[in-house]
C-alpha positions in Angstrom: 6.2 -15.3 3.0 6.9 -12.5 0.5 9.8 -12.7 -2.0 10.5 -9.0 -1.2 12.9 -7.6 1.4 11.6 -5.1 4.0 12.4 -1.5 3.3 14.4 0.6 5.8 12.3 1.9 8.7 12.7 5.6 9.1 11.4 7.7 12.0 8.5 9.0 9.9 7.5 5.4 8.8 7.8 3.6 12.1 4.1 3.8 13.0 3.2 2.5 9.5 5.3 -0.6 10.0 4.0 -1.2 13.6 0.4 -1.0 12.4 1.1 -3.3 9.4 2.4 -5.9 11.9 -1.1 -5.8 13.4 -2.8 -6.0 10.0 -3.7 -2.3 9.7 -2.9 -0.1 6.7 -2.1 3.4 7.8 -2.0 6.7 5.9 -1.4 10.3 6.8 -3.9 13.1 6.7 -3.2 16.8 7.0 -5.3 18.6 9.6 -4.7 22.0 7.8 -6.0 21.1 4.3 -7.7 17.8 5.0 -5.9 15.8 2.3 -4.9 12.2 2.8 -1.5 11.1 1.4 0.7 8.1 1.0 3.6 7.3 1.3 3.8 8.6 4.9 5.9 11.8 5.4 6.3 14.5 8.0 5.1 17.4 5.8 1.9 17.5 3.8 2.6 17.2 0.0 -0.4 19.4 -0.8 0.0 22.4 1.4 3.4 22.0 3.1 2.0 21.9 6.6 4.5 20.4 9.0 2.1 18.4 11.1 0.3 15.4 9.7 -1.9 12.8 11.5 -1.9 9.0 11.2 -5.2 7.3 10.4 -6.2 3.8 9.7 -7.2 3.2 6.1 -10.1 0.9 5.3 -7.8 -1.4 3.3 -10.2 -1.1 0.3 -9.5 0.4 -3.1 -9.5 -0.1 -6.8 -6.9 -0.7 -9.4 -5.9 2.6 -11.0 -3.2 1.1 -13.3 -1.3 -2.1 -13.6 1.4 -4.0 -15.4 2.2 -7.7 -15.4 5.8 -8.8 -15.7 6.3 -12.2 -17.4 10.1 -12.6 -17.1 11.5 -15.6 -15.3 9.4 -18.5 -14.0 7.0 -16.5 -11.8 4.9 -13.7 -13.3 3.9 -10.8 -11.0 1.7 -7.7 -11.3 2.5 -4.3 -9.9 -0.2 -1.7 -9.7 -1.3 1.7 -8.5 -4.2 1.1 -6.2 -6.4 4.1 -5.4 -7.4 3.7 -1.8 -11.0 4.5 -0.7 -9.6 7.4 1.3 -8.0 8.9 -1.9 -4.3 8.3 -2.1 -2.7 6.0 -4.6 -0.3 3.4 -3.5 2.2 1.5 -5.6 1.9 -2.2 -4.7 1.9 -5.8 -5.9 -1.3 -7.6 -6.7 -1.7 -11.1 -5.4 -4.1 -13.3 -7.5 -4.3 -16.8 -8.8 -5.1 -15.5 -12.2 -3.2 -12.2 -12.8 -4.9 -11.8 -16.2 -8.3 -11.6 -14.6 -7.3 -8.4 -12.7 -8.1 -5.2 -14.5 -8.2 -1.4 -14.2 -11.1 -0.4 -11.9 -11.4 -3.8 -10.2 -12.0 -3.6 -6.4 -9.2 -4.8 -4.2 -8.4 -5.2 -0.5 -5.2 -5.1 1.4 -3.5 -8.2 2.8 -0.1 -8.5 4.5 2.7 -11.0 4.0 6.0 -11.2 5.9 9.1 -9.9 4.3 11.7 -12.4 3.3 14.5 -10.9 5.4 13.0 -9.8 8.7 9.4 -11.0 8.7 8.0 -7.5 8.8 4.5 -7.3 7.4 4.4 -5.9 3.9 1.1 -4.6 2.3 -0.2 -6.2 -0.9 -3.6 -6.1 -2.5 -5.8 -8.9 -3.8 -9.1 -8.9 -5.7 -12.0 -8.2 -3.4 -14.3 -11.0 -3.2 
């Protein structure tokens, strides 16, 4: 189980959370300009088109940037992961050795239940 609470489900994010429950990471793509984006939203952030389509992401990516926090008794790493499909996603990295994870390293998505409602939250772990 995750230490994190689940975020609020909004109408534009409902399909994302439903797919996460089934172990699938979803992103949005604009049919007008072809750009993929995350987080999911109703309008394309690139061209402003008011119609965007859901698509399953591969769940693969690489670490774009990261920071490890060492306050308290449990260190954790937050990172921007650049998905294979292009968008960057702010997430947590799950690894036994957080110091072994670096910029450019390949990662894959994994899901853990949120602490409050059990909804599946996406995290990334070293690919291997």
